[in-house]
N, C-alpha and C positions, 0 to 999 in steps of 0.2 A: 419438549424441545424437538425441533425439527431444524435441522442444518443441511445446506446445500453448499457443497464444495465447487469452487470456481477456480479459474486460472488467470493468469496476468502475463502480458509480454515480456516482463522482466526475465520470466524463466527462460527466454531464448536468447537473454542478453539486449533486450530493447529498453534502455533507460536514457539515451541520448540520441536523438532523431539524426543528429549531425555525424554520427559515428558510421563510417562507411562499410562495416562489416555486419550491420544490423541484417537480420533475414527478411525477406518480404513480407509485408502484412497477410497476404493471401495465403503463405504457407503457414504461419502462425496460427491463423483460425483454423486451417485444415487441420493441424496436428492436435490443438485444442479440442477438436471435436474427437479426433481419433482417440485422445485420451480420456474420453468419457465425460468430458465437461458439457454442460447445459449453459454455461454463461463464462465470460471472460471479461478484464477491464479492457477500457480503450487503449490505455498505455500513454506514453507521453505525448503533448499535443503536436500534431503535425505527422503523426505515426500512421494512424488510420486516416483516409480522406474524410472532409466534412460534407461529403455527399451523402446524404440518408438513403438514396435509392440504391447506390452502390454496395454501400456498407449492409444494409439490409439483405440484399442478394447474397452476400457471401456469409452473412450470419445464417441465414435461412438453410443455405447449402450445407452448413456444417453442423446445424442443430443448436444454435448458440443464440444467446443474448447479450447485451452488455450490462454487467452488474454496477460499473461505475465508471466515470470519467476522471481524470486526474490533472490537478495543477501542480506541478514538481517544478518551482522556478523561485527566483529571489523575491522574497515576500517583505523584504526590508527597504530596498532601494526605492526612493520615491519616484526617480526616474523610470522604474519598471512597472510601476503600479497601473498604469493605463494599459499596459501591454497585457498583465495578468486579467484584469478586467475583460479586455478584448478576448483572450483565450478563454474566460468563464463564459461569456456571451457564446461564443463559437461551440464550445463543448456541450452546453447545457441545450443550446439549440439542435445539436444533432442527438445527444443521447435519449431526449424525450421523443424523437421520432422513430426509435429503434423497437423492435420486438420486446414486449414486456414480461417480465419476470413475475411468478406469483408471489403475494404477501402471505407469509404464514402467521398463524396465531403467536402471540407474544413478540413478533417482530416489531420493533419500536417505529421505523418508518418503512415506507416502501422505497424499492430500488426505482431507478438509478441512482446511486450516490456519486457526490464530488469529492473525492479524497484532496485534502489542501496541505500540501508539504513545503516546507521551506528549504530551498537549495541554494547552492551557489556562491559559498564564501570559503576561500582558501583557508583561512584561520582556523574556521571550524571543520572543514573536511580533512585537515591533517590532524585533528584531534578528536575525530570520531572514536567513541568509548573510552575516552578519556575525562572524565568530570572534573578531575582536580586540575587538568591541563588547559582545558577548553576555555578562550575567553567568553564573557557573558555581556550581553548588550547592557547599556545604562538604562535607566528608568526611561529615559526621553526616547532612546530607541527602541525600547520594548513598546512603547506607547504608540510610535509609528507603526511597528509591524502588527500590533493588535489592531489599529484602525484600519490597515489594508486588509486583514483577514475579515474584519468585519463586513468590508465593502464586498470581499468576493463572495460572503454568505450572503448578502442581502441581494447581490446579483443573481445568484443560484436560485435564490426563493422565488424571484420572479418567475422562473421557469417551472416552480414545484420540485425543484429538486433539492436534496437534503444534503447538505455540505458536512463532512465529518473531518477533523483535524487528525492528522497523522503524524505523530512524532516518529522522526527519521534521523538515524545516526549520520552525522556530518552536518546536519543543518542547526539553526538556532532554536528548534524544539527538539530536544533530544533527552535531556536527561531529568531526573526526578524533579528538582526544583522549577523546570521550565515547564513540564506537563502539568504540574500543579498550579503555576501562575497563569497559563493558559485557561485552565477550568476556573479559575478566579475571576479571569477578566473577561471572559466570552460565556455568556450564559448559554444553557443548553437549549432555550428557545431558537438560539441563532445559530449552533452548530453542535452536532456530537463529536464523538471520539471515535477514530479507527486506531485500536490498538494493535501493534505487531508484535507476536511471541518473540521473534528472532531480533528486533530491533531493541526490544526491551532487554532481553539477554545480553547483547552485544554492548549496551550501555549501561550494565551494571544493575540491572533491576530483575527481580523474579516476577516472570509473566504473570504467574497464578495470583500472587499478591495483587498485582495491578489490576487485572481483569476482575478481581473482587472488589478492590478499592474503588473503581469507576464503572461499577457493574450498570449503575442507574443512567450513565451517559454513554454507556457501550453501544453504539448502533451498526458497528461493522467490524469485523476481525480479519488480520492477515495471519496467515501461518508461514513459517518457515523455521528450518533447522540450521545449526551452528556446528562446523566442524571445529570441534575445541582446540585442537592442536595448532591447526593452521590460524584460528582466531588468536591464540595466544603469541605465536609467532608474529601477526602482524601487528599485534598491539605493541610489539617491541619496536616496531620499525617506524620511520617517518614516511606515512604512506597514506596516500587518499583511501576513502572508505571503497570505491569500486575497484581500486588497484588490489585491496584485500580480497573482493569477491572473486577477482580475475584468478587470484590464486587458490581460491577454493574455499574461502571462509564459511561460504553457505554451502550446502548439502542436502541431498533428498532428505525429506522427512523420515526419521526412523533409523537415520545413518549417524544423527548427531547427539548433542548432549541434552537438548530439550526434551522432558518428561511428556509425553504427549497423552498416555492414559490419564495422568494427574490432570493435564490441562482440559481433558474431555470432563473429567469429575468436577472440575471449577466450573466448567460452563454449564454443566448439569445443575450444579448447586446454584448459581446465579439466575438461571432460568434463560440462558440465551437461545434465541430462535432466531434464524435468518441465513445470513449468506456469510461465508468464509472463503477467503481467496488464498491459494498456496502461490507464494513466491520461492524463487531461488535465484538471486542475482548472480550473474556471470559475466565473462567475456564472452561476446557475440560471435566471435571466432571459434567457440566451443558449441555452438548452438546444434551441432549435429548430434550430441547425445541429451538434447532438452527432452524429447520426447519419451526417451527410456528413463530420464529422471524423473519426469512428471507422472508418468504410470507408477513407478515406483513409491512416490509419495502416497497417491492415490490407494495403492495396493495396502500400503503399511497403515494407512487411516483405518481402512476397512477392516484389517486383520486385527486391530485392537479396540474393535467395537463402535468406531463411528458410523452412524447410520446415515450414509451419504447417496 
């Protein structure tokens, strides 16, 4: 098993490119390099420029590559479908021109990946973490979203980019029944899974159980940790997912409730090799502590035996 730990702009509070407080992208790449990463995710569409020459120059300066691009948008609305296809085109055209990461023995597919996440529905955002309260799509609506996801995946495949579906708290692919439905309706030859330890826990699932359950479809992994006391407080409020993150529901790895030695053993047992990205969603106004927190997460993982 060979694992390489990467970073993501969300650790600096970059989730919405319209947020006026997000830090400059060059600063994020610089601090990611200082944290010891050799790769980072592209972040939400529009954060980094789509000019491969400019991005390559900054990546090279900081010893980085791009591990994945991101679709983080409304995958249900028919009126938004052409927009997400256009984003897919732009993202895949960019990431396939950037510095390449090595492929390890046992890694299912080479990088860069395209993480595909549904987002942008108030009724689900306020129900994040509450399976019993969250409205579900009708079968007809679900079929529309699946058709859109297949279209995104087919577009990514035109560039040789492997799409991975990422269940995300606050979207329409979050809970156990929805993950199972995605696996049922989208074949592995079309897309793999990117399972996120923190989102699984946030949404009522044991990360180790789900890593094992879908080990044969697991192409990519996200790590995060959850401050359980803040998480429980947030679940008791009528609050959006990222508002909970701004209150501190996510924390540096090793300071939360997730058992990372057990997760490591699980990954060893299923033979996972490849890339894992650390995330810690936050309010970008708190990005001043991002580098400190990222370093703490990396140091903790090394201290408990992760060979990164």
